[in-house]
N, C-alpha and C positions, 0 to 999 in steps of 0.2 A: 370706655367709662361706665360704671354701672348705672343702672337708669335713675334709680334713686337720688345719684349723685348730680345728673343732669336735671330732674326736675328741682333740686334745692338750689341749684345753680340760678335756676330762671324763676323759681318762687320767693326766695328771699327777697330781691329788689322790687318782684312787683305787690309783693305784702307790704314791704317796707312805704310805696308810693301810696297805695290805698291807704293805709291807716294814716298817713300823712295828709290826705287832702280829707278825709272822714275827721282827724284832731283840728284841723284847720277851719272847717265849715262849724264847727262846734263851737270854736272862739272867735267869733266874727269875721269869719272869711277869710279865701283866700289871698284878698287884697291887704287884708289886715295883718297878715303872718309872710313876709317877703321870704323868711329864712325855710320856713316850712314849704311855700309855694317851689323855691329853688329845689330843694330837697324831693318833693314829689318830682319835680321836672327829671332831676339827675335819676333818680331810679327808676322812672319810666326809658329814659334812655337806656340806661343799663341793661333792663329788662330786654328790651327789646336787641339790643348789640350781642349780648350772651345768648339769645335765642337763635339769631341768624347765624352767628358764629358755629354754634351747634349744631345747625341744620348743615351749614356749608362745608365743614369739619370734623365731621363726629371724632371723637375719640376711643380707639377701638383697645380692648383690654385685652392683651396678649398673654395669655396662660403658659404659653410654651418657651417664652423669653423668659430667663431668669438672671441675665445680668442685663448692667444698665449700660457696657460698653459699646460705644459704635460699631456699627456693623457694614460689611457691604452689600452690593444689591442682591446677592446670592445668600445672604444670611451669615455669612462665617465673619469671624472675628477678625481683623485686621491684622498683619503679621507685625510682630514686636520687633522693633531696630535695637541692634547689639550694642 
């Protein structure tokens, strides 16, 4: 996965969480805006989950492989049955 795509996967929900907190604070606080509080919390959880997933299981871009067909452990396509 290109680094820019990975950064956007983390940055978008983080930005959403920050924007919800700022907006809620400007309009009577988080306690008065439970939907924004829930949205900020959910966006924070998603940000952390995506960051952890990308750290544990990075997706590598394989430029050599041009087919989406499954391959065996040696990299060769499976035999077709007649």
